[in-house]
N, C-alpha and C positions, 0 to 999 in steps of 0.2 A: 615742411612736414617730411619726415624721412620715408624711405621705401617701405619699412616695416609697417608703418602706420597706414599705408595705402593698400597693403596686402589684404586680400580677402581670404579669411580662414575657411577651410572646408567645413560645411555644415555637419558632415559625418563626424569630424573631429569634436565639434562642440557637443554633439549628441552623446558621444562616448564620455566626454568630460563631465557633463551634467548627470549622466547615469552612473558615475563613478566606475566606469569601465576602462578609462584611458590608462595606458602605461605611463611611467615616469616621464619619458621623452615627449609623449603627446600632451601630458598635463602641463609641462613647462612651456611647450609650443603654444598651447591655448592661452595660458596666462600671460605670456609675453605679448601675444597679439592683442589681448584685451587691454593691457596696460600701456600699449604704445601710443594711444591717442584717445581724446574725448569721443571722437566719432566711433571708434571701436568699442569703447565702453558702452555707448548708447546702443549699438547694435547687439552687443552681448546681453545687455539688460532686456532688450526686445525678445531675443531668442529665449532667455531664461524665463521670461514671463509666459511665453507660449508653452514652454516645456512644463511649467507648473501645472498647466491644464491636464497633463497626463498623470499627475501625482495622485496618491491615495486619497487625499482630502477632497478630490473632485470626482472620484470614481462613482460615488453614489449620491452626488448632490446635483441639484439643478443649477445649471450655468446660465447666467444672464449674458448672452453673446454680445448684445449691443454694448453693455457696460464694459465688458472685457476689451472690446475693440476701441472703445473711447479711451480707456486707460492705457491701452497699447499705444494709441495715437500720441497721447501726452508723453509717453515714455520715449518713443523714438524721435520726437520732435525736440527733445531736451536741448537747451542751449542754442537753438536755431539751426541745429544740424539735422538734416532730413535723410533718412535712409531711403534709397531708391525703392519704387514700388516693386520693381522686378525682384529685388533682394528680399523685400517683405514677403512676397508671394512665394519665393523659393523657401524661406524659413517656414512659413505657414504650412506649405505643402509637405515639407519634410516632417514637421511635428505631427501633422494629421496622419501621415503614413505610420510614423512611430507609435502614435496613440492607438491607431487601429490594430497594429500588430501586438502592442502591449495588452490591449483589452482582450484580444483573441487568446493570447498566451495566458493571461490571467484567468480567464474562464476555463481553459483547458487544464491548467495545473492546479486549480483549487481542488483539494481533496476532502472527502467525507470519510472519516475513520471511526471505527468502533473497536474498543479494546475491552476484553473481559478480564476479570480478576482471577486469582488462583482458584477460587471455588464457585465460579460463576459460569453459567451457560446462558447464552442469549440468542433469541431468534430475531433475525433481520429481514424485513420485507424490502427488497430492492425495487427501484423505480420501474424496471422492466417486467415486474410480476414474479421474478424468481424469489425464492425463500432460502435463506442461509441460516443454519443453526451453528453458532460459533461456540466451540468448546472453551474450557477454562484456559487462562493465560494465553489468549490468542488475539490477533489483530487483523482486521479486514479494512482495506482502503480502496476507494475508487473516486473518479473524478465527478464533479458536479454535473458534467455532461453525460454521465452513464445512462445508457438506454436511449439516448438521442443520436449520438454519432459514434458511440462505441459501447462495448460491454466488456471492458477490461478492468480487472481488479488485481490486487496483490494480497496474499495471505501469509501471515507468520503465525504458525500454530496449527490448529486443526479445526475443520469445519465440514459440515455435511450440506451438500448443495442440491436443491431441487430446482433445476433451471428451466425457466419458461422457454418454449420453443420459438425460435426466430431464425429461420434459415438464411435470411438476408443479413444478420448481424451476429457473428459467432461470439460465444461467451468464452473469454480467455482469462485464466488465472495465472499469475506469476507467483511461484511458490519456491523460494529458496534455490534458485538456479534451474528449476524445472518449470515447464509450462503445461497447462491442461486446457485443451480446446474442445468445446462442445457446441452443439446447436440447441439441444434441449434434453436433459436426462437427470438421473439421480446418482450421486456418487459421493464418496468421502475422500477428503485429502488431509493427510497428516504431514505437516511440514514445519516441525519445530527446529529452531536454529541450532540448538545444542545436539541434535541427533544427526547421524551421518547419512540418513536417507529420507527421501520423500515417498510416501506410500499412497497410492490411489486405489480405492476399492469401488468398483462399479456395480451398482445395484440394478440399474435400469438403463437402457439405451447404449450409446457408443461414445467413447472418449478417445481423444488423441493425446498422447503423452510424449513430450520431447524436451530435450535440453533447450533452455531459453535461447541460447546463442546458435542453436542448429535447428531451426524450425522445420527444415525439409526432412530431417531424420526423425520421422514420427513412428511411434508404436501404437497401433490401434488396440484398444481394450473394449471388449464387448461385455454385456451384462453377465455377472458371475465370475469376472476375471479381475486380477490384481496386477498393478504395475508398480514397480519399485525403482526409483531413480537413485542410484548410488552417487553421492556428491563427490567423493574423492576420485572415483574412477570415471565419473561422468558417463556412466553407462546405465542402461535400463534393462531390468529383468522382468519378465512376464510370467505369471502363474495363471493356470487355467481354473482357478477356484478362488473363493474369497473365504476369509475367516470371519465367523460371526462376531468374534470379540473385537474386530477392527471397528465396528460401529456400535458396540455394546454401550459406550458412553451416551449414545443417543437413544437406543432402543431399550436398554436395561435388560437385554437377553444375553446371558453369559453361559458359556459352555466350556467345561474343562474335561479333557480326556487324557488321563495319565500325565497331567501337567505338574511340573515342580511347584512347590509352594512359593518359591521366589518369583516365578513367572506369574502365578496366580496374584500375588501381592501387586506386581506391576500393573496388571490389568485392572484390578480393583481400585488402585490408586487413580487411574485415568477415568474410571466410571464414577467414583464417589468423591474424588477430589480431596483426598486426605492422604498423608504420608504414612508409609509402612516401613517398619524395620523388622527383618526376619533373622532370627538367630541361625548361626551356622549349623547347629544341631538338627534343624528341621527344614532348612532351605531346599533340600533335595527330595523331601517327601512328596510322593505323587498324589494328585488329587483328581478324582473323576466324579463330576457332579454338574448339574445344570440348574441355573436360576432364571426365573422369568418374572420380571417386574418386582423384585424383592428389594427391601431396604437393606442398608448396611448391617443393621443389627441382626437381621434374619440370616444373612450370609455368614457373618462371623460365628453365630450360634452353631451352624452346620459344620463349619471348619473346625470349631473347638471340639465338638463331639467326634468328628470323624478322625482327627489326628491327636486327640487328647492334648490340645494346646493350652498354654497359659497365655491369655490375651489381656493386655493392659493398655491404657491410653493416657498419654501425657501431652497436654496441649493439643497440637494438630497432628500428632504422631501416634500410630497404633503399633504396639510391639507384640510380635508373634514368637513365643518361646515354647520349648518342650524338650523332653528327653530323647527324642528321635523317633524313627519309625521303622 
C-alpha cells in the first residue's frame, strides 16, 4: 500500500468537498485520497453517509438513529476493513457540529416576505405585535426568528409602521442603504429603488436614522419631523416638519397649497395607484385645495372644474389636458 493510501485526509477538507465549497485544488486532493485505496473509499462512504443526515431531506423528517448506525456499521466494515473507532467518533463529532451550525444558520436565514402589486395595499401583523401597512409595489422581508431574537427587517418600497414597544429589542429597518432604528413608534418610510432618496416621516415617538454602514452616525427624529437620506451623497437632511401628503396614501388626507398640477398628479398617483400624464400646457398650473377621504372620481371632478381640464382615461393611465391657466 503506498503512502497516499495511508494518508488521513483532513475532515474539514471532506466537509468542504461534500458541501460543494472546495476549490479545484482541494477537490482534486479529496478525490485522489478517496480513490487511493479501498480503505479510503470505505471511510469516504462513511463520512458521506453521516453528511447526508444534514441534508434537506432529513431536516424535517424523523430519523431512526439505531437504523442509521446499523447501516453505517455495515458501510464502514465493507470488505473486512474496519475504520478505527477514534476515526469514526472524529467524523461523527465533526458532522454533528456542522449539522448544528447548519441548522442554526438555516433557521436564522429563512425569510418571510410579502410583496404588493402595483395597485395593492396590504396590512401585515408582525409576530412582535407591530403592524405594517405596505404600499403598492413594495416588499417587506424578515427572518422566521423575528420577534424572538431580533426585530430586523428590510423594506423595498413604502410602508407605514406602527411598532410595538420593546426597549430590550430594537426594531431595525434596512431600507436601500439607510437604516431606521426605533423602540416603539409610528412613522412612514419611503424607499423605492428607482428614487434617489429615502424619506422617513415621524408621526409619533422617536426614530434614529443613519446610513446602514455608519450606525454610529445617527440623526434623531422626533414626532413631527422628517429625515431624508440622500443615496448618492450618503448624507442625511432633517426637517422640523412633516408633509401631510407623505402619508396620504394611507390616510387619504390630501392637501395642496399653490402646488403645480404636475406635482399634484405625482401625489395622486401614489395615493390611488394609477398612472397620470399631464400635458405641458397645464403642468405648471397651481392648485390649492384639500381632500379628506375622497375617492378618485371626486378629486378629478374638483380638478376639472377648477382648472377647466380635459380628463380622459386609457387603460391604467389618466390624461390631464387643457388650454393653460
